[in-house]
LOGU-969549 format. One record per residue (C-alpha): residue number from 0; residue in three letters; x, y, z. Coordinates in Angstrom, 3 decimals, padded with zeros to 6 digits, always signed. Layout:
N
{pos NUM&code ALA&xx X&yy Y&zz Z}
...
***
This chain:
79
{pos 0&code MET&xx +000.000&yy +000.000&zz +000.000}
{pos 1&code THR&xx +001.424&yy +003.407&zz -000.943}
{pos 2&code ASN&xx +001.548&yy +006.312&zz +001.473}
{pos 3&code THR&xx -001.172&yy +008.043&zz -000.542}
{pos 4&code GLU&xx -003.418&yy +004.995&zz -000.168}
{pos 5&code LYS&xx -002.648&yy +004.858&zz +003.557}
{pos 6&code ARG&xx -003.602&yy +008.516&zz +003.939}
{pos 7&code GLN&xx -006.847&yy +007.950&zz +002.081}
{pos 8&code GLN&xx -007.683&yy +004.944&zz +004.253}
{pos 9&code LEU&xx -006.925&yy +006.925&zz +007.411}
{pos 10&code ILE&xx -009.284&yy +009.675&zz +006.272}
{pos 11&code ILE&xx -012.034&yy +007.113&zz +005.731}
{pos 12&code TRP&xx -011.436&yy +005.530&zz +009.140}
{pos 13&code LEU&xx -011.353&yy +008.892&zz +010.903}
{pos 14&code ALA&xx -014.605&yy +009.983&zz +009.312}
{pos 15&code ASP&xx -016.399&yy +007.067&zz +011.000}
{pos 16&code ALA&xx -014.319&yy +006.730&zz +014.175}
{pos 17&code GLU&xx -015.719&yy +007.206&zz +017.652}
{pos 18&code ASP&xx -014.814&yy +010.517&zz +019.311}
{pos 19&code GLU&xx -012.727&yy +008.707&zz +021.908}
{pos 20&code LYS&xx -010.516&yy +007.182&zz +019.199}
{pos 21&code VAL&xx -010.245&yy +010.466&zz +017.306}
{pos 22&code ASN&xx -009.129&yy +012.240&zz +020.491}
{pos 23&code ALA&xx -006.611&yy +009.502&zz +021.287}
{pos 24&code LEU&xx -005.142&yy +009.598&zz +017.795}
{pos 25&code TYR&xx -005.031&yy +013.397&zz +017.835}
{pos 26&code THR&xx -003.174&yy +013.375&zz +021.149}
{pos 27&code LEU&xx -000.720&yy +010.798&zz +019.839}
{pos 28&code MET&xx -000.024&yy +012.723&zz +016.649}
{pos 29&code GLU&xx +000.185&yy +016.102&zz +018.368}
{pos 30&code GLY&xx +002.713&yy +014.747&zz +020.829}
{pos 31&code ASN&xx +004.672&yy +013.073&zz +018.061}
{pos 32&code LEU&xx +004.817&yy +016.218&zz +015.930}
{pos 33&code ASN&xx +005.814&yy +018.400&zz +018.872}
{pos 34&code GLU&xx +008.251&yy +015.887&zz +020.304}
{pos 35&code HIS&xx +011.297&yy +017.807&zz +019.145}
{pos 36&code SER&xx +009.996&yy +021.298&zz +019.695}
{pos 37&code TYR&xx +011.045&yy +023.095&zz +022.819}
{pos 38&code ASP&xx +011.608&yy +026.616&zz +024.032}
{pos 39&code LEU&xx +014.896&yy +027.848&zz +025.380}
{pos 40&code THR&xx +015.059&yy +030.550&zz +027.968}
{pos 41&code ASP&xx +017.010&yy +033.635&zz +026.909}
{pos 42&code GLU&xx +019.819&yy +032.541&zz +029.214}
{pos 43&code HIS&xx +020.002&yy +029.036&zz +027.703}
{pos 44&code ALA&xx +019.879&yy +030.461&zz +024.175}
{pos 45&code ARG&xx +022.783&yy +032.769&zz +025.076}
{pos 46&code ILE&xx +024.791&yy +029.819&zz +026.447}
{pos 47&code VAL&xx +024.118&yy +027.718&zz +023.340}
{pos 48&code GLU&xx +025.122&yy +030.599&zz +021.071}
{pos 49&code GLU&xx +028.273&yy +031.268&zz +023.093}
{pos 50&code ARG&xx +029.308&yy +027.620&zz +022.959}
{pos 51&code HIS&xx +028.560&yy +027.459&zz +019.243}
{pos 52&code GLN&xx +030.745&yy +030.505&zz +018.615}
{pos 53&code ASN&xx +033.536&yy +028.975&zz +020.720}
{pos 54&code TYR&xx +033.307&yy +025.837&zz +018.609}
{pos 55&code LEU&xx +033.388&yy +027.822&zz +015.360}
{pos 56&code ASN&xx +036.388&yy +029.922&zz +016.337}
{pos 57&code GLY&xx +038.286&yy +026.937&zz +017.755}
{pos 58&code THR&xx +038.392&yy +027.988&zz +021.419}
{pos 59&code SER&xx +036.509&yy +024.882&zz +022.528}
{pos 60&code LYS&xx +037.411&yy +021.307&zz +021.740}
{pos 61&code PRO&xx +034.599&yy +018.834&zz +021.080}
{pos 62&code SER&xx +034.976&yy +015.378&zz +022.591}
{pos 63&code PRO&xx +034.124&yy +012.128&zz +020.831}
{pos 64&code TRP&xx +031.249&yy +010.242&zz +022.442}
{pos 65&code GLN&xx +033.469&yy +007.331&zz +023.513}
{pos 66&code GLU&xx +035.823&yy +009.707&zz +025.317}
{pos 67&code VAL&xx +032.925&yy +011.330&zz +027.191}
{pos 68&code HIS&xx +031.524&yy +007.909&zz +028.033}
{pos 69&code ASP&xx +034.884&yy +006.752&zz +029.396}
{pos 70&code ARG&xx +035.306&yy +009.922&zz +031.492}
{pos 71&code VAL&xx +031.897&yy +009.446&zz +033.112}
{pos 72&code ARG&xx +032.587&yy +005.774&zz +033.780}
{pos 73&code ASN&xx +035.936&yy +006.574&zz +035.396}
{pos 74&code LYS&xx +034.348&yy +009.228&zz +037.623}
{pos 75&code ARG&xx +031.678&yy +006.757&zz +038.718}
{pos 76&code LYS&xx +034.304&yy +004.157&zz +039.597}
{pos 77&code ARG&xx +036.202&yy +006.648&zz +041.754}
{pos 78&code ALA&xx +033.063&yy +007.782&zz +043.594}
***
């Protein structure tokens, strides 16, 4: 089934669905679509911008994930 056919079938199902199911599906989709949206405070936005600029001009050094992982593990072992 193509995505177009799936969309058409969903429209048909929604037209006849009980309100409870429509509300549940709406909540699911709304949460899914907004999952990656968030608001930063002005202070957090300033920090992100500052760190981004430091990265761009070479004053900060990014760390590979494995290195970060190892550092955290070593700190946990010492604690």
